[in-house]
C-alpha positions as CSV (number, residue, x, y, z in Angstrom):
1,M,0.0,0.0,0.0
2,S,1.6,3.2,-1.2
3,N,-0.3,5.6,1.0
4,V,-0.4,4.5,4.6
5,V,-1.0,6.9,7.5
6,V,0.7,5.8,10.7
7,L,-1.0,7.2,13.7
8,D,0.4,6.6,17.3
9,N,-2.7,7.8,19.2
10,G,-1.3,8.2,22.7
11,G,-3.0,9.6,25.7
12,G,-0.6,12.5,25.9
13,F,0.5,13.1,22.3
14,I,-0.6,12.1,18.7
15,K,2.3,11.2,16.4
16,A,1.1,11.0,12.9
17,G,2.8,10.8,9.4
18,Q,3.4,8.8,6.2
19,G,4.5,5.2,6.5
20,G,8.2,4.6,5.4
21,E,9.4,8.0,6.7
22,R,11.8,8.1,9.8
23,N,9.9,10.7,11.7
24,P,6.4,11.8,12.0
25,A,5.2,14.8,10.2
26,V,3.0,16.0,13.1
27,V,3.3,15.7,16.8
28,I,0.5,17.4,18.7
29,P,-1.1,17.0,22.2
30,N,-4.2,14.7,22.0
31,C,-6.5,17.1,23.5
32,L,-8.4,20.4,23.1
33,Y,-7.5,23.4,25.2
34,R,-9.1,26.7,26.1
35,P,-6.9,29.5,27.3
36,L,-8.4,32.3,29.5
37,T,-8.4,34.6,26.4
38,S,-10.7,32.3,24.5
39,K,-14.4,31.4,24.9
40,K,-14.1,28.0,23.0
41,F,-11.8,25.1,22.9
42,L,-9.0,25.3,20.4
43,H,-7.1,22.6,18.5
44,P,-3.3,22.6,19.2
45,T,-1.1,22.9,16.1
46,T,2.1,22.2,17.9
47,T,3.4,21.0,21.3
48,F,2.5,23.3,24.3
49,S,6.1,23.9,25.1
50,S,6.8,25.5,21.7
51,S,3.4,27.4,21.5
52,P,3.5,31.1,21.7
53,D,0.1,31.3,23.5
54,D,-0.3,32.2,27.1
55,L,-1.5,28.9,28.5
56,T,-1.9,30.0,32.1
57,S,-4.8,28.1,33.8
58,A,-5.9,26.7,30.4
59,A,-8.7,24.2,30.5
60,I,-8.0,20.8,28.8
61,R,-10.3,18.1,27.4
62,R,-8.8,14.7,26.7
63,P,-10.6,11.8,24.8
64,I,-8.5,9.3,26.4
65,D,-8.3,8.3,30.1
66,R,-6.0,5.6,31.7
67,G,-4.9,4.7,28.1
68,Y,-8.5,4.1,26.8
69,L,-10.8,5.9,24.5
70,I,-13.6,7.3,26.6
71,N,-15.0,10.2,24.4
72,P,-15.3,9.0,20.6
73,D,-16.9,12.3,19.6
74,L,-13.9,14.4,20.9
75,Q,-11.4,12.1,19.3
76,R,-13.4,12.3,16.0
77,D,-13.1,16.1,16.3
78,I,-9.3,15.9,16.9
79,W,-8.7,13.5,14.1
80,S,-10.7,15.4,11.7
81,H,-8.5,18.5,12.3
82,L,-5.4,16.3,12.1
83,F,-6.2,14.7,8.7
84,T,-7.6,17.8,7.0
85,S,-5.6,20.7,8.3
86,L,-2.2,19.2,9.2
87,L,-1.6,16.0,7.3
88,H,-3.7,16.9,4.2
89,V,-4.7,13.3,3.5
90,T,-7.6,11.7,1.8
91,P,-8.9,8.9,3.9
92,S,-10.8,7.0,1.2
93,S,-7.7,6.5,-0.7
94,S,-5.4,5.8,2.3
95,S,-4.8,3.0,4.6
96,L,-4.5,3.6,8.5
97,L,-2.1,2.0,10.8
98,L,-3.4,2.7,14.3
99,T,-1.8,1.9,17.8
100,E,-4.1,0.8,20.5
101,P,-3.5,-0.2,24.0
102,L,-3.4,-3.9,25.1
103,F,-6.6,-5.4,26.5
104,S,-9.0,-2.8,25.1
105,L,-12.7,-3.6,25.7
106,P,-14.6,-4.8,22.7
107,S,-16.9,-1.8,23.0
108,I,-13.9,0.4,22.7
109,Q,-12.8,-1.4,19.7
110,R,-16.0,-1.1,18.0
111,S,-16.1,2.7,18.6
112,T,-12.6,2.8,17.1
113,D,-13.6,0.8,14.0
114,E,-16.7,3.0,13.5
115,L,-14.5,6.2,13.6
116,V,-11.9,4.7,11.1
117,F,-14.4,3.2,8.5
118,E,-17.7,4.9,9.0
119,D,-16.8,8.5,10.0
120,F,-13.5,8.9,8.0
121,G,-14.0,6.2,5.4
122,F,-10.3,4.7,5.3
123,S,-9.9,2.1,2.7
124,S,-8.2,-0.3,5.2
125,L,-7.0,-0.5,8.8
126,V,-4.2,-2.3,10.8
127,V,-4.2,-2.2,14.5
128,A,-1.1,-2.8,16.5
129,D,0.1,-2.5,20.1
130,S,3.2,-0.5,21.1
131,P,5.4,-3.2,22.6
132,S,5.5,-5.2,19.3
133,L,6.2,-1.9,17.3
134,V,9.0,-0.9,19.7
135,H,10.5,-4.4,19.4
136,L,10.2,-4.3,15.5
137,Y,12.0,-1.0,15.5
138,E,14.9,-2.1,17.8
139,T,15.5,-5.3,15.8
140,S,15.9,-3.2,12.6
141,C,18.2,-0.7,14.3
142,R,20.5,-3.6,15.7
143,P,20.3,-6.4,13.3
144,C,23.2,-8.2,15.0
145,G,22.1,-7.5,18.5
146,L,20.8,-9.9,21.0
147,V,17.3,-8.7,20.7
148,S,17.5,-9.7,16.8
149,E,19.1,-13.0,17.5
150,A,16.8,-14.1,20.2
151,Q,13.8,-12.6,18.5
152,C,12.4,-11.6,21.9
153,S,12.6,-8.7,24.4
154,L,10.8,-7.1,27.4
155,V,9.4,-3.8,26.4
156,V,8.9,-1.4,29.3
157,D,6.6,1.4,28.3
158,C,6.4,4.3,30.8
159,G,3.8,6.6,29.0
160,F,1.4,9.3,29.7
161,S,-1.4,7.2,31.1
162,F,0.3,4.0,32.5
163,T,3.4,1.9,32.8
164,Q,3.6,-1.7,31.5
165,A,6.1,-4.4,31.0
166,A,5.3,-6.6,28.1
167,P,7.3,-9.7,26.8
168,V,7.5,-9.7,22.9
169,F,8.3,-13.0,21.1
170,Q,8.9,-13.0,17.3
171,N,7.0,-9.6,17.0
172,I,4.1,-10.9,18.9
173,T,3.3,-9.6,22.4
174,L,2.6,-12.3,24.9
175,N,-0.5,-11.0,26.6
176,Y,-0.6,-13.3,29.5
177,G,2.9,-11.8,30.5
178,V,1.9,-8.2,30.4
179,K,2.0,-6.5,33.8
180,R,0.7,-3.0,34.2
181,I,1.0,-0.2,36.7
182,D,-1.7,2.5,36.7
183,L,1.0,5.3,36.9
184,G,2.1,7.5,34.1
185,G,3.1,11.0,33.3
186,K,-0.4,12.3,34.0
187,A,-0.3,10.9,37.6
188,L,3.2,12.3,38.2
189,T,2.1,15.8,37.2
190,N,-1.0,15.5,39.5
191,Y,1.2,14.5,42.4
192,L,3.6,17.4,41.7
193,K,0.7,19.9,41.6
194,E,-0.5,18.6,45.0
195,L,2.9,19.0,46.5
196,V,3.6,22.5,45.3
197,S,0.0,23.6,46.1
198,Y,0.4,22.4,49.7
199,R,3.8,23.8,50.3
200,A,4.0,27.0,48.2
201,I,1.4,28.3,45.8
202,N,-1.9,27.0,44.5
203,V,-1.2,25.4,41.0
204,M,-4.0,22.9,40.9
205,D,-5.3,24.5,37.7
206,E,-2.0,24.8,36.0
207,T,-1.6,21.4,34.5
208,L,0.5,22.6,31.4
209,L,2.7,24.7,33.6
210,M,3.4,21.8,36.0
211,D,4.1,19.6,33.0
212,D,7.0,22.0,32.1
213,V,8.2,22.0,35.8
214,K,8.2,18.2,35.9
215,E,10.1,17.8,32.6
216,K,12.8,20.5,33.5
217,L,13.4,19.9,37.2
218,C,12.5,16.3,38.1
219,F,14.9,13.6,38.4
220,V,15.3,10.0,39.7
221,S,17.2,9.6,43.1
222,L,19.6,6.7,43.5
223,D,19.5,6.9,47.2
224,V,16.2,8.3,48.5
225,E,17.1,8.3,52.3
226,R,20.5,10.2,51.6
227,D,18.8,12.7,49.2
228,L,16.0,13.3,51.7
229,Q,18.8,14.3,54.3
230,F,20.3,16.8,51.8
231,A,17.0,18.3,51.0
232,R,16.6,19.4,54.6
233,K,19.8,21.5,54.5
234,H,19.7,25.3,54.2
235,G,21.3,27.7,51.9
236,K,24.2,26.4,49.7
237,D,24.3,23.1,51.4
238,N,21.0,22.1,49.8
239,L,21.9,20.6,46.4
240,F,18.3,20.3,45.3
241,R,16.9,23.8,45.9
242,C,16.0,25.5,42.8
243,T,13.6,28.3,41.7
244,Y,10.9,28.2,39.1
245,V,9.6,31.5,37.8
246,L,5.9,31.6,37.1
247,P,4.6,33.5,33.8
248,D,3.3,37.1,34.5
249,G,1.4,37.5,31.3
250,V,3.3,40.6,30.4
251,T,7.0,40.3,30.1
252,H,6.9,36.6,29.7
253,T,4.0,34.0,29.0
254,K,6.1,31.0,29.7
255,G,7.5,29.7,33.2
256,Y,11.3,29.2,33.3
257,V,13.9,27.9,35.7
258,K,15.6,30.8,37.4
259,D,19.1,29.4,37.6
260,P,19.5,26.5,35.2
261,E,23.2,25.8,36.5
262,A,21.9,25.4,40.1
263,A,19.2,23.1,39.0
264,K,21.9,20.7,37.8
265,R,23.9,20.6,40.9
266,H,22.4,17.3,42.0
267,L,24.3,15.6,39.2
268,A,27.4,16.0,41.5
269,L,26.0,13.2,43.7
270,T,27.0,9.8,42.8
271,D,25.5,6.5,44.0
272,G,26.8,5.6,47.4
273,A,28.6,9.0,48.0
274,S,28.9,10.0,51.6
275,S,27.7,13.5,52.8
276,S,31.2,14.9,53.1
277,E,32.3,13.7,49.5
278,A,28.9,15.2,48.1
279,I,29.5,18.5,49.9
280,E,33.1,18.8,48.6
281,T,31.9,18.0,45.1
282,K,29.1,20.5,45.4
283,N,31.5,23.3,46.7
284,E,33.6,22.7,43.6
285,T,30.6,23.2,41.2
286,D,29.3,26.1,43.2
287,Q,32.5,28.1,42.5
288,L,31.6,28.3,38.9
289,G,29.4,31.3,39.7
290,V,26.6,31.8,42.3
291,M,24.5,34.9,42.3
292,D,24.6,37.1,45.4
293,K,22.1,35.4,48.0
294,T,20.8,38.6,49.5
295,A,19.6,40.1,46.3
296,E,18.2,36.8,45.2
297,R,16.4,36.4,48.5
298,K,14.8,39.8,48.0
299,R,13.3,38.8,44.7
300,V,12.0,35.5,46.0
301,D,10.3,37.1,49.0
302,L,8.9,40.3,47.3
303,T,7.5,39.1,44.0
304,K,5.7,35.9,45.1
305,N,5.8,35.0,41.3
306,E,8.0,32.2,41.8
307,F,8.4,29.1,44.0
308,D,11.2,26.8,45.3
309,L,11.5,23.0,44.8
310,T,13.7,20.8,46.9
311,N,12.7,17.0,47.6
312,E,9.7,17.4,45.2
313,R,12.2,17.0,42.4
314,F,12.9,13.4,43.1
315,L,9.8,12.3,45.2
316,V,7.6,12.7,42.1
317,P,9.4,10.2,39.9
318,E,9.8,7.9,42.9
319,M,6.2,7.1,42.6
320,I,7.1,4.8,39.6
321,F,9.6,2.7,41.6
322,Q,7.7,2.8,45.1
323,P,4.0,3.5,44.6
324,A,3.4,1.7,47.9
325,D,4.9,4.6,49.7
326,L,1.8,6.8,48.6
327,G,-0.6,4.1,49.8
328,M,-1.2,2.6,46.3
329,N,-1.7,-1.1,46.0
330,E,0.7,-1.3,43.1
331,A,4.0,-3.1,42.6
332,G,7.1,-1.0,41.7
333,L,8.6,-1.0,38.2
334,A,11.4,-3.4,39.1
335,E,8.9,-6.0,40.6
336,C,6.6,-5.5,37.7
337,I,9.3,-6.4,35.3
338,V,10.2,-9.6,37.2
339,R,6.6,-10.6,37.4
340,A,6.3,-10.1,33.7
341,V,9.2,-12.4,33.0
342,N,7.9,-15.2,35.4
343,A,4.4,-14.9,34.1
344,C,5.4,-16.5,30.7
345,H,3.4,-19.7,30.1
346,P,5.0,-22.9,31.6
347,Y,4.9,-24.7,28.2
348,L,7.3,-22.2,26.8
349,H,9.7,-22.2,29.8
350,P,12.2,-24.5,28.1
351,V,12.5,-22.1,25.3
352,L,11.7,-18.8,27.2
353,Y,14.0,-19.5,30.2
354,Q,16.9,-19.1,27.6
355,S,15.2,-16.5,25.4
356,V,13.1,-14.4,27.8
357,Q,14.6,-14.6,31.2
358,I,18.2,-14.2,29.9
359,S,17.4,-12.2,26.8
360,C,14.7,-10.0,28.2
361,L,16.9,-9.2,31.2
362,N,19.7,-8.6,28.7
363,S,17.3,-6.7,26.4
364,I,15.0,-4.6,28.5
365,I,13.8,-1.9,26.1
366,L,12.7,1.4,27.7
367,T,10.3,3.5,25.8
368,G,7.8,6.3,26.7
369,G,8.3,10.0,27.9
370,S,8.6,9.2,31.6
371,T,11.9,7.3,31.0
372,L,13.6,10.6,30.1
373,F,14.0,11.6,33.8
374,P,17.8,11.8,34.5
375,R,19.3,8.6,36.1
376,F,16.2,6.5,35.3
377,V,18.1,3.7,33.9
378,E,20.7,3.6,36.7
379,R,18.0,3.3,39.3
380,L,16.1,0.7,37.5
381,E,19.3,-1.4,37.2
382,K,19.9,-0.9,40.9
383,D,16.4,-2.1,41.9
384,L,16.4,-5.0,39.4
385,R,19.6,-6.5,40.6
386,P,18.5,-7.9,43.9
387,L,15.4,-9.4,42.2
388,V,17.3,-11.2,39.4
389,P,19.3,-14.5,39.8
390,D,23.1,-13.9,40.0
391,D,23.8,-15.8,36.8
392,Y,21.6,-13.4,34.8
393,Q,22.9,-10.0,33.6
394,V,20.8,-6.9,33.6
395,N,21.3,-4.8,30.6
396,I,18.8,-2.0,29.8
397,T,18.3,-0.4,26.4
398,T,17.1,3.1,26.0
399,Q,15.6,4.0,22.6
400,E,17.2,6.8,20.6
401,D,13.9,8.8,21.1
402,P,11.5,7.2,23.6
403,I,8.6,9.4,22.5
404,L,8.9,8.6,18.8
405,G,10.0,4.9,19.1
406,V,6.5,3.4,18.7
407,W,5.7,5.5,15.6
408,R,8.9,4.6,14.0
409,G,8.1,0.9,14.5
410,G,4.8,1.5,12.9
411,S,6.5,3.3,10.0
412,L,8.7,0.2,9.4
413,L,5.6,-2.1,9.6
414,A,3.7,0.1,7.1
415,S,6.5,-0.2,4.5
416,S,7.0,-3.9,5.0
417,P,5.5,-6.7,2.7
418,D,3.5,-8.2,5.6
419,Y,1.4,-5.0,6.0
420,E,-0.9,-6.1,3.0
421,L,-1.5,-9.4,4.7
422,M,-2.5,-7.8,8.0
423,R,-4.8,-5.1,6.9
424,V,-8.7,-5.2,7.1
425,T,-10.3,-3.5,4.3
426,K,-13.5,-1.5,4.5
427,A,-15.6,-4.1,2.5
428,E,-14.5,-6.9,5.0
429,Y,-15.5,-4.6,7.8
430,E,-19.0,-4.0,6.4
431,E,-19.4,-7.7,5.6
432,L,-18.0,-9.3,8.7
433,G,-18.2,-6.7,11.4
434,S,-15.7,-5.5,13.9
435,A,-15.4,-8.6,16.1
436,R,-14.4,-10.9,13.1
437,C,-12.0,-8.4,11.6
438,R,-10.2,-8.0,15.0
439,R,-9.1,-11.7,14.9
440,R,-6.7,-10.8,12.2
441,F,-4.8,-8.5,14.7
442,F,-4.5,-11.3,17.4
443,R,-6.3,-9.0,19.8
């Protein structure tokens, strides 16, 4: 099929473009937003971080919740704007490759098929899940690597709506081995909003602003107890304290980090470093140039247009690794990975103990925007090591671009000869219905 539209329909962002290309043509938030200056909801034409609009206290409507489609009418509106105004494609002469989360309910699948065939009139459809597409892309990037030779991997997807660990064998996701944590980028942002609102200033309506704070300032701690002790210190001894300036709507419409160099001082801490060693390292980095503290203190106290962050910077990503600390009945990411490996079917153990437990633990592939936190990989390796037998190595692979990895796998699939055999045409859908057609996708 020459004209294939690849659509990675995520809960946070939509990535869309033509099959066979390396990068998507369009990356936009999967939502409608209404700034304070508008009376109606608008379509985003770019990511919010690069938008020139003042998005302070902007209202947001999303068609997807916890990874699943809950508002087909809103999704239809967003897709219509995408296909006509941004991609400029003709659905009747195009095929659609669509990503869909695992374990979608049949009613959601029927709603999706109705959108594709009845509302937009695409000529054919292929539905794929993100773990298999990530695996496909990684095998193509490393044809001589362990993932390609063993034809299996463990894909850890830390996305906007949830986090899941999924074993993939020969480009097929083993559904019975998939383990999911109901924590994603959205939950992390909400937790950060609660912390800042309780300790500093009310930002419960500033979802987009706190998304920016999370992406710029949060990081993963390698030693939480040690870092909590550092976060209690005052003045220069606190490596984690940094200031975020809120937009004022006049001189600047975007928030920003007041001292970007000070925000990176935590990188001086190494795993297992003692307090004295960390302070010596910190003092060396501080001598690169620190603003006069009295003048800075006046600006912080008088303007009230900024707030400080300390332990919030690492307590928010800590949710992924220790959700039980917040009272959630969820396993941490490391335990989730081990459970996913051990959940593989007993009949496959003779093969999968060689290919899944060794290869998966040698080829854990990280994807999703939440894996971009600094030191995410190091912390995951540290947590996994005690849970994995000593004769197994733990080697984690991070994608070149974790946000675009799923779309790139879909682009490869759309340009492969297998695509013609996988697609369901509109005529087949009208004759057999949604349920029969879905069997072709192993879903």
